[in-house]
N, C-alpha and C positions, 0 to 999 in steps of 0.2 A: 356543615360537611365535616366529617371527622378527618383527623390527620392522615389516616390510611388512604384517603382519597386524593391527597395532595402530595404526599411524599412516599418514596419507596420504603417498605418495611426493611429494617435491618436484618441481614442474614445472621444465623447462628452457626458457630460461635462468632463473636465479634472481633476477635484478635486479628490483627493485620496479617499475621503469618498464615492464618487459615482462611483468609478471604478469597472468594472466587466470584466469577461473574454472576450477577443476580439474574433472576428470571426476566426482569425488565430489560437488562442489558442484552441478554440473549435474544429476546423478542426484537429489540431494536436492531440487532445485527442481521435479522432476516432481510431488512431492506438493503443491506450490503450485498446479500446474495443476488437479489433482483437487479440491483444497480450494476454490479460487476458483469453479470450475464448480458445485460443490454449493451453496455459499453464495449465488451469484448466482441459482440456481434458486428460492431463497426468494421472489424478487420476481416470479415468473412469474404469469400470470393477471392478476387485478386486486388488487394488494396494498393492504392497509390500513395504518394507523399501527402496529398491533401487529406486522405482518410487517416493516415497515421498522425498527422498534426491535430485533426479534430479529436481522434481517440485520446491523445495525450492531454489535450485541453479539457475534455469532459471528465477524464479519469481524475485529473488533478482537482477539478472543482468538486467532484463527488467525494473524493477522499478528504478534502479540506472540510466539507460539511460534516462528514462522519467523525473526523478527529475532534472537531470542536465539541461535540456532545459526548464523545468517549472520554475526553479529558474532564468535562463537567461532571459526569457520573463518577469518574475516578476520584475526584476531589470531594464532591458533595456526599458520596457514599450513601448513608441511610437518609440523608436530607435531600436526596434527588427528588425533584418535582416530577411526578408521573405525567401530568398533563403537558409539561414542557417537553419532555422526551418524546411523548406520543405525537405532539404537534410537529416536532422536528422529523420524526419518522414518516409522517404523512407527507411533509414537504419533500423529503428525499425520494419517496415513492413517486411523487409527481415528476421530479427530475428524471428518474429512471424511465418512466412512461414516455417522457418527451424526447428521449434520445433518438429513436428511429426517425421521428419527424425532423429533428435538428439535422440528422445526416442527409435527409432528402431535401433540405433547404427550405422546409416549411416555415414561413415567418411566424405563424401563431405558436407553433411548438417551441421555436427558439425563444420567443418572448416569455412563454410560460416557464421554460427551463431557467432563464435568467431571473425572472421574478421569484420563483421558488427558492433559488439560491440566495438572493438578496434577503428574503424574509427569514430564511434559516440562519443566516449570519446575524441578522438583527436580533433574532430570538436568542442566539447564543450569547451575544453581547449583553442583552438584557438579563439573562440568567446569571452572568457573572456580576453585573451591577447589583442584582438582588442579593447575591451572597456577600457583597461588599468586600471582595477579596481581589488581589492582584496576581494574575498568573504570569510571573516573570519569565518562565521557561518557554512559553508559547504565546507571545504577545499578539499574534494575528487573531487569536480567539476573541480578544477584547477590542483591538484597534481596528477600525473600519475603513482604513485607507484603501485597502484592496477592493472594497465593495463599491467604491465610487464609480469606477469604470463600468462595472456590471449594471449599476443603476442607469447610467447614461445610455447603455446599450439597449435599453427598453425602447428608445426612440430611434435606434439606428437600424440599418439594413446590412445584409451580407455584401461584401466581406468585412465591412467596417465593424460590424458587431463582433466578429471573431477576434479581430485585433484588439478591441476593447476588453474582451474576456481575457485574452493573453496578458494584456497590461495589468489587469486586476490580479491575476495569479502572480505575475512578476513582482508587483508591489507587496503582496503577502510574503513572498520569499525575501524581499528586501527588508521588510519589517522584522522577519524572523532572524535574519543574520546581522542586521545593522543596528537595530534598536536595542540599546542596553537596558538592563534592569533599572538603572538610575533614570533613564529617559521615561520608562513606564511609570515610575513612582512620581516623577515631576508632572507627567500628564494627568495622573490621578489627582495630584494636589491641585492642579489647575481646575479640574472638574469640581472639586470640593469647594474651591473659592467661588465658583459660579453658582453654588447652591445645591449641588448634588449631595447625596447622603455620604457621610464619611466612611472610609474603609473600616471594616470590623477590627482589623489589626493595626490600624494606623497606616500612614503613607509608606512606611518602610516595610510593611508586612507583606505577606502573600505566600501562597503555597508553592513549594518547589517539588520537583519530582522525587528528590531524595527523601522528602518528608511525607509524601502523600501516596502511599500504597504502590510503590514502584513495581512490585511483583504482580499486583493485580493489573496494572497497566500493561505489563509485558504479556500477560495472558490475553488481554483484549486485542493487542496488536498481533499476537500469534494466531488468534481466532480469525482475524481478517485474512491472514496469509493462507490459513486452512481453507477459507471460503474461496480464495482465488485458485488454489490447487484443485479444489472440488469442481470449479468451473472447467478446468482442464479435463477432468474425468467426465463431466457432463458433455463437453464438446465431442470427445472421442466416442462416447456411448451413442450420442445422437447421430453422429456421422456414420458409425458402423452399422447401426440398426437399419439404415436406409440403403446400404451398399450391398453388393453381391458378396456373399461369404465364400472366400477362397483362401488359398495358402498365403497369398500376398497380404490379404486383409488380416489374417491371423497374426502374421509376423509383425505387421505394423501395430496392431493393437497391443501385442506383448511389449514391443519397443516403447510405445507411448506410456504404458503402465510403468515400465522400468525407469523411464526418464522422470516421470512425475514422482515416483517413489524415491529416486535418488535426490531430487530437489527437495523433497520433504525432509530427508535425512540431513542434507546440508543446512537447511534452514532451522532445524530444531535440534537434532542430535549434535550438530557441529556449529550451532549458532545460538542466537538469543532473540526472543520476541519475533521470530520468523525471519530475521536477517542473518544470512550465512556468515560465519566466522566473526560474529559480533559477540563480545563478552559483556556481562552485566556491569554497568557503571563506568565503562571506559570512555564513553563519548557523552558530551552534554546533550540534553534533550533536544536542543535546537539543531543538532546535527543528526541525532539518531532518528528523529521522527521523519524528516525528509528522506533519509536513507530507507526507512521502512516504506514510504510512499513509492519511491522509485523502484524498489525491489518488487513490490506488489504489482506495479505497472508492467514491469518486464515479464513477470509470471503470467499475468492476464493476457498479454500479447502472445506469449508462447502457447497459452491454452488455445487461443484462436487459431494459431498456426497449426497445432496438432489436429484440430477439427477439420481444417482445410486439407491437411495432408491425407486424411482418410477419404477424401473425395477425389484425390488425384494419386491413384496407386501406382501409375507408371512412372512419371516424372513430375516434379513439382514445378508450377509456374515460377518464374524468376522472383516475382514479388513475394510469394509465399515462402520460398526458400530463404530469401533475405530476411523476412519477418521472423522465421524460426531461429535462424542462426544469429541474427543481431540481438534478438531478445535474450538468448542464452549468453552471448558475449556481454551484454549490458548487465546481466545478473552477476557474472563473475567480476566485472569491473567494480560493481558496488561491493561485492564480497572482498575485493582487495582493499577498498577504502575502509571497510569495517575492520579489516585485519590491522591496518595502520594504527588503530587506537589501542591495540592490545599491548599489555606490558610484556617485555621480553620478546617482542616480535623478531622474527628472523628475516633478513633480507633474502636469504636463499629461498624461502617459501614464495616470495613475490616473483622471483625469477623462474622458479621451477613449477609453480602451480598457477598463480594468478595471471602471469603474462601469457603462457601458452593457452590457458583456458579462455582468455579474451581473444587471442589471435586466431586460434584454430577454427572456431566457428565462422569467423569472417572469411578465412581462406576457403572454407567449405562452401560458403555462400558465393564466393567469387569464382571458384573453379568446379563447382559441383553441378553444373547445369545438366550434364548427361548422366548423372548418377540416378539410380532408381530411388523412389521415395523411401522405401524401407531401408535402403542403405544409408541415406542421409540421416534418418532418425536414429538408427543404431549407432552411427558415428557420433551423434550428439550424446547418446547414452554413455559411450566410452569416454568422451571428454568430461562429462559430468561426474563420472566415477573416479577420475584421476585424483582429485583432491582427497577423497576418502582413502583411496589406496595409498597415496603419498603419506598421509597422516598416520596410517597404520604402520607403514614401514619405518617412519621416523620415530615412532614411539615404541616399537618392538625392541625388547632388550636384546643386546648382542649376545651371541652364543659364547659361552666360556668353556674352557677345557674341563672335563669331568674325569675324575680318577687319574690324575696326572702321575700318581705314584706307581701305577701299575706298569 
């Protein structure tokens, strides 16, 4: 078998500055489209707290599987093994297909979801072992501590299974924030003493995001956010296509479009890698990647809320109104956290923009029970527009006297 069958061909030109997502990476991202759609559908209808908890759990698991291979392709570049990525893509497709059954409490679907996740994580760990490199900036991609509860869950039943999944996600987050680069190197040295192949760069080596195509990674992260925003468009289109077309529906569709367009502007024109008000290089990867995950999760929840809004044109059910408003509030909370990492940040921005944009949606959720659906969504549009308006006003040069000698 030729090399072209095992590794992805290098794109041309090969300079890092001109590197973009390869055809293999774009094909791999198609599974993210299916996965986000399936998971967002968990919040259809009138979701309760258990639906929201299951949504968060499955979204975190799916995003974790996706990021493991996104980072692998980012570092491996032209040496990416096609069969490895395609195998991971198939496994994630299985996870996506199992989501509705998991939501319905089907034991077989839940086991298949967990098994696919465990195998994907094992495949990711093996891919990094094959490269003989240490990924110090995202240790969960190589360290399998968080996979252990998922493996145990194969023999568990509801609701114990879900608690084990949550424990696995929590352990991954613990590894991400608590395990230092030195701990990872010592772990690799211990593996080598047990007979594993040595690291290609030695025990102290390993790719960091500052040295491994950071702009390419930001492009991949941004593409994921675009996929999530696209799910919002799809949800609104699907809901409006089945509803009776009248003035209320027209106004809601326009408001939903303006809201999604505004969030796109905040995430990309006023942000970085899809995270609003984030600047390149101001946060370590261990903080920036979870921030991206949570932002994407909020946007996917908001997408589901917009789809439900088109089905309730008079007034929103309490659960749907809280879903829409809290998703936007969470988005701006994360925006404020991203702003904290910027150089020369202004405390005034946090008080005048971040704080009201977090509180106003929650107040709308609390006191907006009697407001029409169209009014609620348009108010959310106005809240989302405020950071853009504020930034334009703050950067606009002050008017100076002209022709003072006249």
